[in-house]
C-alpha positions in Angstrom: 6.3 -4.7 -16.3 8.2 -2.2 -14.3 10.3 -3.1 -11.3 7.7 -1.3 -9.1 4.8 -3.2 -10.6 6.8 -6.5 -10.1 7.5 -5.7 -6.4 3.8 -4.9 -5.8 2.7 -8.0 -7.7 5.1 -10.2 -5.6 3.8 -8.8 -2.3 0.2 -9.2 -3.4 0.9 -12.8 -4.6 2.3 -13.5 -1.1 -0.9 -12.1 0.4 1.0 -9.1 1.8 -1.5 -6.4 0.6 -0.5 -3.8 3.2 3.1 -4.2 2.2 2.2 -3.9 -1.5 0.4 -0.6 -0.7 3.4 0.6 1.3 5.7 -0.1 -1.6 3.4 2.0 -3.8 3.3 4.8 -1.2 7.1 5.0 -1.1 7.1 5.3 -4.9 5.0 8.5 -4.6 8.1 10.0 -3.0 6.2 13.0 -1.6 4.4 14.3 1.5 1.2 12.5 0.7 3.0 9.2 0.2 4.7 9.7 3.6 1.3 10.4 5.3 -0.1 7.2 3.7 2.9 5.3 5.0 2.2 6.4 8.6 -1.4 5.2 8.3 -0.4 2.0 6.6 2.2 1.2 9.3 -0.5 1.6 12.0 -2.7 -0.8 10.1 0.2 -3.3 9.8 1.1 -3.0 13.4 -2.5 -3.5 14.5 -2.8 -6.5 12.1 0.4 -8.0 13.6 -0.8 -7.5 17.2 -4.3 -8.9 16.6 -3.4 -11.6 14.1 -5.9 -10.3 11.6 -6.9 -7.1 9.8 -10.2 -5.5 10.8 -12.8 -4.8 8.2 -12.4 -1.0 8.7 -8.7 -1.2 8.3 -9.1 -3.3 5.2 -11.4 -0.7 3.7 -9.1 2.1 4.6 -6.1 0.3 3.1 -7.9 -0.6 -0.1 -9.1 3.1 -0.5 -5.5 4.3 0.0 -4.3 1.7 -2.4 -6.7 2.8 -5.1 -5.7 6.4 -4.7 -2.0 5.6 -4.9 -2.3 3.3 -7.9 -4.3 5.9 -9.8 -1.7 8.5 -9.1 1.2 6.2 -10.0 -0.5 5.3 -13.3 -1.1 8.9 -14.1 2.5 9.6 -13.4 3.5 6.7 -15.7 5.3 4.9 -12.9 3.0 1.8 -13.3 
């Protein structure tokens, strides 16, 4: 298991799914990853403010996560 995969797994195991996705977005190390980070930070901020993640934000986060993970796997980073 790569260090990246271990970091993502640890965050996921701790029920920090947005943080896990942000770790993956940083690993993209490109403009798209940075754009995803802005969106994910907004989701995290709203989650912290409200005490829960909304269904729409969860869906958006999960969609971004799938896109990032697919890209990282294709790049051989995961």
